[in-house]
Structure formats: structure tokens, C-alpha cells
C-alpha positions in Angstrom: 18.0 -52.1 47.2 15.4 -52.4 49.5 12.5 -50.2 49.3 10.3 -49.1 52.2 6.4 -49.4 52.0 6.0 -45.8 53.1 8.7 -44.7 50.5 7.0 -46.7 47.7 3.8 -45.1 48.3 5.3 -41.4 48.3 6.8 -42.4 45.0 3.2 -43.5 43.9 1.7 -40.5 44.9 4.5 -38.4 43.6 3.6 -40.1 39.9 -0.1 -39.6 40.3 0.1 -35.7 41.0 2.6 -35.5 38.2 0.3 -37.3 35.7 -3.0 -35.0 37.4 -0.8 -32.2 36.5 -0.4 -33.2 32.8 -3.7 -34.1 32.8 -4.7 -30.8 33.9 -2.7 -29.0 30.5 -4.4 -31.4 28.3 -7.7 -30.2 29.2 -8.9 -28.1 26.8 -9.0 -23.8 28.1 -12.5 -22.6 29.1 -13.9 -20.8 25.9 -15.9 -17.4 26.1 -19.5 -17.4 25.4 -19.8 -15.7 21.8 -21.0 -12.2 24.2 -18.1 -12.2 26.2 -15.5 -12.8 23.2 -16.9 -10.0 21.6 -16.2 -7.7 24.9 -13.0 -9.1 25.1 -12.4 -8.5 21.5 -13.5 -4.5 22.2 -11.3 -4.6 25.4 -8.4 -5.5 23.3 -9.0 -3.0 20.4 -9.6 -0.4 22.8 -6.3 1.5 22.8 -7.2 2.5 18.7 -9.8 5.0 19.7 -7.3 6.6 22.5 -5.0 9.5 21.6 -1.9 8.3 23.4 -1.8 5.4 21.6 -3.0 6.6 17.6 -0.9 4.2 15.5 1.4 5.0 12.6 3.2 2.5 10.8 5.1 2.5 7.3 2.5 1.2 5.0 3.8 -0.8 1.6 1.0 -1.3 -1.3 1.7 -3.3 -4.2 -1.1 -3.2 -6.6 -2.1 -5.2 -10.0 -4.6 -4.5 -12.8 -6.4 -7.0 -14.6 -8.8 -6.0 -17.7 -11.6 -8.2 -19.0 -10.5 -10.4 -22.3 -14.3 -11.2 -23.3 -16.1 -8.1 -22.6 -18.3 -7.2 -25.7 -20.0 -4.1 -24.1 -18.1 -1.8 -22.0 -21.1 -0.1 -20.7 -23.0 -2.6 -18.8 -24.4 -1.5 -15.5 -22.7 -3.0 -12.3 -25.4 -5.2 -11.2 -24.3 -7.0 -15.0 -20.6 -7.0 -14.3 -21.1 -8.4 -10.8 -23.4 -11.1 -11.9 -21.3 -12.1 -14.5 -18.4 -11.9 -12.4 -20.2 -14.4 -9.8 -21.0 -17.2 -12.1 -17.3 -17.1 -13.3 -18.2 -15.9 -16.9 -15.5 -13.1 -16.8 -11.7 -14.0 -17.9 -8.9 -11.2 -17.5 -5.3 -10.4 -18.0 -2.7 -8.9 -16.2 -1.6 -5.7 -17.8 0.6 -3.7 -15.2 1.5 -3.6 -11.9 2.9 -0.8 -9.3 3.9 -0.3 -5.9 3.4 2.9 -3.0 4.9 3.3 0.1 3.6 5.6 2.4 3.8 6.7 6.2 0.2 5.7 7.3 -1.2 6.8 10.9 -4.5 7.5 12.7 -5.3 10.3 14.3 -7.1 11.2 17.9 -10.1 12.2 15.5 -9.9 8.7 14.0 -9.2 9.5 10.7 -6.3 8.0 8.7 -3.5 10.6 7.4 -0.6 9.8 4.6 3.1 11.7 4.0 5.7 10.6 2.4 8.2 8.1 4.0 11.5 9.7 4.8 13.1 12.8 6.4 12.2 15.7 3.5 8.5 14.6 3.6 6.0 16.3 0.5 2.8 17.7 2.5 0.5 15.1 3.1 -1.9 16.3 0.5 0.5 15.7 -2.2 0.7 11.6 -1.3 -3.3 11.5 -2.0 -3.0 13.4 -4.9 -0.5 10.5 -6.4 -2.1 7.8 -4.8 -5.8 8.7 -6.3 -3.9 8.0 -9.8 -4.5 4.3 -8.6 -7.0 2.5 -6.4 -6.4 3.6 -2.6 -8.8 3.1 0.2 -8.5 4.3 3.8 -9.5 2.1 6.8 -7.1 -0.4 7.8 -5.0 0.7 10.2 -8.1 1.9 12.4 -10.8 3.3 11.3 -12.5 0.5 10.2 -11.8 -1.6 13.3 -13.3 1.4 15.6 -16.3 1.2 13.2 -16.9 -2.4 13.8 -15.9 -2.8 17.3 -16.5 0.5 18.9 -19.4 2.4 16.9 -22.6 2.0 18.9 -24.6 2.2 15.4 -22.9 -1.0 14.0 -25.1 -4.0 13.9 -23.4 -7.3 14.7 -24.9 -10.7 14.8 -23.1 -13.9 15.8 -23.0 -16.8 13.4 -21.4 -19.6 15.0 -17.9 -21.8 14.9 -16.2 -21.8 11.3 -13.0 -23.6 10.8 -10.0 -21.3 10.1 -6.9 -22.5 9.0 -6.8 -25.4 11.5 -8.2 -23.0 14.3 -11.8 -23.2 15.5 -12.9 -19.7 15.4 -16.2 -17.5 16.3 -17.3 -16.1 13.2 -19.9 -12.9 13.4 -21.8 -10.7 10.8 -22.0 -7.0 11.1 -23.1 -4.0 9.2 -22.2 -0.4 9.3 -24.7 1.9 8.2 -23.1 5.1 5.5 -24.7 7.4 8.7 -21.5 5.9 10.9 -19.2 4.7 8.6 -15.2 6.5 8.5 -14.6 4.2 5.5 -13.7 6.0 2.1 -12.2 5.7 -1.0 -9.8 8.3 -2.1 -11.0 11.1 0.2 -14.3 10.7 -1.4 -18.0 10.5 0.5 -18.3 7.6 3.3 -19.1 4.3 2.3 -21.7 1.7 3.9 -20.2 -1.5 4.4 -20.9 -5.1 5.5 -19.0 -8.2 6.2 -17.6 -11.0 8.9 -15.4 -11.2 11.4 -13.3 -14.1 13.8 -12.3 -14.1 17.0 -10.7 -17.0 18.9 -13.1 -18.3 21.6 -10.3 -18.7 24.2 -8.8 -15.4 24.2 -11.0 -12.9 22.2 -8.4 -12.1 20.4 -9.2 -10.4 16.6 -8.2 -12.7 13.9 -9.8 -12.0 10.6 -12.0 -8.8 9.1 -13.8 -9.1 6.0 -15.4 -6.4 4.5 -17.5 -5.5 1.1 -18.8 -2.0 0.2 -21.9 -1.1 -1.1 -22.3 0.2 -4.6 -19.8 2.8 -5.0 -20.5 6.4 -6.1 -20.3 6.7 -10.0 -17.2 9.0 -9.8 -15.2 6.5 -8.0 -15.0 4.6 -11.7 -15.5 1.4 -9.2 -18.6 -1.1 -8.7 -17.6 -2.5 -5.6 -14.5 -2.8 -2.7 -14.0 -6.0 -1.0 -11.5 -5.7 2.0 -9.4 -8.8 4.0 -7.7 -8.1 7.1 -5.7 -10.7 9.0 -4.7 -9.2 12.7 -1.1 -9.5 13.8 -0.1 -10.3 17.5 -0.9 -7.1 19.6 2.1 -5.0 20.3 3.5 -5.0 23.6 2.1 -2.1 26.4 -0.4 -1.4 23.8 -3.7 -2.6 22.3 -3.0 -2.0 18.6 -2.6 -4.9 15.8 -1.4 -3.8 13.0 -2.5 -6.2 10.2 -0.5 -8.6 9.2 -1.9 -8.8 5.6 -4.5 -6.2 4.4 -6.0 -6.9 1.0 -8.1 -5.1 -1.4 -9.9 -5.9 -4.6 -11.7 -3.4 -6.8 -14.0 -4.3 -9.3 -14.3 -1.1 -11.6 -17.2 0.2 -14.1 -15.4 -1.0 -17.3 -15.1 -4.4 -16.1 -11.8 -4.5 -14.9 -10.4 -5.4 -11.8 -7.5 -4.6 -9.5 -5.9 -6.1 -6.6 -4.3 -3.9 -3.5 -1.8 -6.1 -1.0 -0.5 -4.4 2.1 1.9 -4.9 4.3 2.8 -2.8 7.6 6.4 -2.4 9.2 8.0 0.4 11.8 4.9 1.0 13.7 4.8 3.6 16.2 2.4 6.3 17.1 1.8 9.6 14.9 3.2 11.8 17.6 6.6 10.1 17.6 6.3 10.1 13.7 5.8 13.5 13.0 8.7 14.4 15.2 11.0 13.2 12.5 9.3 14.9 9.5 11.3 18.8 8.9 11.1 20.2 5.4 14.2 22.1 4.2 14.2 25.5 3.2 13.4 26.7 -0.4 16.5 27.4 -3.1 15.9 30.3 -4.7 16.5 28.7 -8.2 14.5 30.2 -11.3 12.5 27.9 -13.3 13.7 26.5 -16.3 17.1 25.4 -15.6 18.5 21.9 -16.4 19.8 19.9 -13.4 21.8 17.1 -14.6 22.7 14.0 -12.3 23.9 10.7 -11.8 22.5 8.0 -9.9 24.4 6.9 -6.8 22.9 3.7 -6.2 21.0 1.4 -8.2 17.0 1.4 -8.3 15.5 -2.4 -8.4 11.8 -2.2 -9.3 11.9 -5.6 -7.3 11.8 -3.7 -4.2 11.7 0.2 -5.1 8.2 2.0 -4.7 6.3 5.2 -4.9 7.4 7.3 -2.3 11.0 6.1 -1.6 14.1 8.8 -1.7 16.7 8.0 -4.6 20.3 9.9 -4.0 22.1 11.4 -7.0 25.2 13.2 -7.5 25.6 16.7 -9.6 27.3 16.5 -12.8 28.6 19.7 -14.7 27.3 20.0 -18.0 27.9 23.4 -20.2 25.1 26.0 -21.3 24.2 25.8 -24.7 22.4 28.1 -27.1 18.9 25.6 -25.9 19.6 24.8 -22.3 20.8 26.5 -19.6 22.1 24.6 -16.8 22.1 25.3 -12.7 25.4 25.5 -11.6 26.0 23.6 -8.3 29.3 22.6 -6.1 31.0 19.7 -7.3 29.7 16.4 -5.7 26.8 18.1 -4.7 24.2 15.2 -3.8 20.3 15.7 -4.6 17.7 13.9 -3.4 14.5 12.8 -5.5 11.4 11.2 -4.7 10.1 8.2 -6.8 6.5 9.5 -8.2 5.7 6.5 -10.4 6.9 3.6 -10.9 4.7 0.5 -13.0 5.6 -2.0 -15.1 3.5 -2.7 -18.2 2.6 -5.9 -19.6 2.4 -5.9 -23.3 4.2 -5.8 -26.4 6.6 -5.2 -25.6 7.0 -5.2 -21.7 8.4 -1.8 -20.1 9.1 0.0 -17.2 8.2 3.3 -16.2 9.9 5.3 -13.7 8.9 8.9 -12.5 10.9 10.8 -10.5 10.4 14.6 -8.8 13.8 16.5 -7.5 12.9 17.4 -3.9 16.1 18.9 -2.1 19.6 19.0 -2.1 22.7 19.2 0.4 24.5 22.2 0.8 27.6 22.8 3.4 25.9 19.8 5.3 22.5 21.4 5.5 19.5 20.7 3.1 17.6 23.2 0.7 14.5 22.4 -1.1 14.5 22.5 -4.7 11.4 21.0 -6.6 12.3 19.7 -10.1 10.5 17.8 -12.8 12.1 15.1 -14.8 12.5 15.6 -18.3 11.1 12.7 -19.9 13.1 10.7 -22.2 12.8 7.0 -23.7 15.9 5.0 -24.7 17.8 5.5 -27.9 17.1 1.9 -29.4 13.3 2.4 -28.8 13.3 5.3 -30.6 15.2 4.6 -33.3 12.9 1.1 -34.3 9.9 3.7 -33.8 11.2 5.9 -36.5 11.9 3.0 -38.9 8.6 1.7 -38.2 7.4 5.0 -40.0 9.8 4.9 -42.9 8.3 1.7 -43.2 5.2 3.0 -44.0 3.5 0.9 -41.5 4.2 2.7 -38.4 1.5 4.6 -36.6 0.3 1.6 -33.9 4.0 0.1 -34.0 5.6 3.4 -33.3 2.8 4.1 -30.0 3.9 1.1 -28.8 7.6 1.3 -29.0 7.5 4.9 -27.7 4.9 3.9 -25.2 6.2 6.5 -22.5 4.9 9.1 -25.1 1.4 8.0 -25.0 1.5 6.9 -21.4 -0.1 9.7 -19.8 -0.2 8.4 -16.0 3.1 10.1 -15.0 3.1 13.3 -17.2 3.0 15.5 -14.3 6.3 14.3 -12.6 8.1 13.2 -16.3 9.0 9.5 -16.8 11.4 7.4 -18.1 11.1 4.1 -19.8 13.1 0.8 -20.1 12.0 -2.0 -22.2 12.6 -5.6 -20.8 11.1 -9.1 -21.1 12.4 -9.7 -17.3 10.3 -10.1 -14.5 12.2 -6.5 -12.7 14.3 -4.0 -14.1 17.5 -2.5 -12.5 18.1 0.8 -13.1 22.3 1.1 -12.6 23.8 3.1 -10.6 25.4 6.2 -12.7 22.6 6.3 -14.8 22.6 9.9 -15.7 18.8 11.9 -15.4 17.8 15.6 -16.1 15.4 17.8 -14.6 14.3 21.0 -14.8 13.4 23.5 -11.9 9.7 24.4 -11.4 
């Protein structure tokens, strides 16, 4: 087939245009200069400070606890403890792990607030009181970000380019003085901190923020806290970027350490989340009555967390001379909150579970029924402990075997103990649990 000269020239021109377009796409996109990238990041994160988009997410915190195995003196100062850590002289062993789930939000005033997830939520103060039993810090959902990017008292210095996960990013150093800080530990005093953050040069998107506290107050029982926040892509229509990964490391004043890792899901706004919370009316039940119930579904420690609700079914029991039982309609459903769930590593390994009864379903409605779990250890554990005492060598062994008695962490709620060498433990459906009304 013959092709004319003009047609050939048109075809070549089309190829040249196509190659030119491909070449343009291959060229690197224009980068912001460092001050422009910082201003772009501030703009992208501006909605955090606005009332209409006050963020709220379901926060799950996995906590692990490590103790020093080579400490000669537990009265060392924080300077000595941190110096030995920096030189690699400290050795640790894992001794416990737990998990917490909270509804976390940021108010229009820039403060983080917390409540239990799901309906029938306990007051915010109760949630904070519980998590203070272990390390817990505020700031990652909004206040810390606002401190760094929107607080005029924060000092920021550009450091240069830095490779990170295969990308070349801008790195900045910052310092937040205590007078301008909104960062607290267990709702204590505000803390000064410093660190770095990484921005994408082309878009100004925040990628990672790190923070290191100044020396923490003595009453916190901690020397230092360090935080790393990896940002998720922005949610459509907002400037809110929930952390995709958030870790916090604590160095305590006895030399032990702990690690918190948080994940976030079901994000919305504080106003949307508050609409779903309604506290049921109180049941007029005298204190001291026993309520017996069986789990409707299993509790798997691989996924369950402090803050989760579990459903139980009422089990009728006859009164005795020592015990008076609360009488409820047959098959009444009761709902309890997990107030403690912890794995202890030692001899033996065991799991602790603390529950608090919150409310029950009555004729299609709900009624609040506060009741404390009656502590109990597995019968085989008690039998082995009693046998150890009978052999005359029992005091230390007995304490290990009946660890639920000497473990004071969840005494306010009552606790169950399950001995197991497995990584996780499943409390089966049908397991009978007894509570006593408050």
C-alpha cells in the first residue's frame, strides 16, 4: 500500500507529539522549596483546629511491658538510666502485655477526650481512670499536630533532605516549650518536647512526626516518653489525617520500659460520635446481691480489649444462707465491660480478665446495673497451691500458682485467672461468671 509524503509527515508528527507527552510525564514534578512545603503542610492540616471537623476515632492500644534483668540498683537517676540505655548496657525481658480500646476525640478547644466505645458508654473520667493503670499519653490525634504546625511559639528549623522508605523527603526539626504545649501524660501537667517531622517535597503532605519529651515529672514514675506518628492519607473532604501507625515508648524510673502501639479506625467527628452515646436508667437493686450469668460468645484474648462490651445470659441460682441472688426474668441478657485483660509471662504464664457489669435488657429497653465481678481462680490452680502448702515448701510457689490473689492491678473490678502457655487464650461461650451488685 502506497503512502503519500504528506501522510508520512503527519504520522511522524503524531509520534513526535506522543513521545513529547511521554517525556513530560517522565520529568520529575516541581518541588516546593522548604518554606513553601511547610506552609502547604500547615494548610493541609488546618482543619484539625476547626470546630466543624473536630476528629474522633476508635483507638486500639496494644501495650507491652519490659523489665530490666541486669539492674544492680533500682534507685538510679533518670540521667544514669537513659545513659546506660544509650550505650546499650541495659537488658530486658518481656513480662506482660495488654490491650485497650477507646473512643478518642478532639474538642473544639483542642483537648483530647475519651470514652468507652459502643453504646452504654461509661463517663469519660472512668475511662481515663482505668488507662492510668498503665502508660497512656495524649496528643497524637490532634493536639500534638496542632502544637507543631499551628502554634506560633513552636521553633522550626529545616534540616535538609532525608531518605525514608524509598522516598526523598524534607526533614525539619522543632521544639515546643512547656508554656505552649498541649502534650500531657495521664492527664498530668503539660510537657515540653522536641523532635522532627518529614514532609513530601512535591505535595507538602506530612509523612511522619517524632517527638521526645523533656524529663517527666517524678509523680509520673517515668523518665522519658518518645513518640512516632506515621500519617495516613487525608480523608476525603477534610484536612484530618488519622495516624496510620502511632507508637509510644516509655522509660520508667526503675529502669523498666513499655511500648504502646495504636491503630485508628471508624473515624468521624466528635459531634457524630456523641449522638450515639446514651446512658440507660439505673436499676434499683440493693448492694450485695449476686448475679450469675454465662457468656453468650467467647472472649478471645487475641482480639479482645479493655473497653469492649461482652454479652451474657442470666443463669438462675437458688439462694443460700450465705448468698442472696438477684432474681431476673429467664434468659435476660446482660452486658459487661472488659475492665482488664492482660497476659503475664512467668512461671507459670497466665491471663487475667476483669469484667464489670454495666446494663441489662428488660422488655426491649435497657437498665443500668453496676456490679463487680467476684474474683475466682481455676480450681486446678488452687488445688496445686494447696498441695504445695501441704508439702511445706509452699509460700513462694503458692503465690505464683494463685497469682490472681497477689496481683492488685484489677482488684477494683474483680478478676478471673486462666493459666496457659499458649500465645492467646479463649474464654469459651457458656463460661459462668458471678457478679455482686454495688
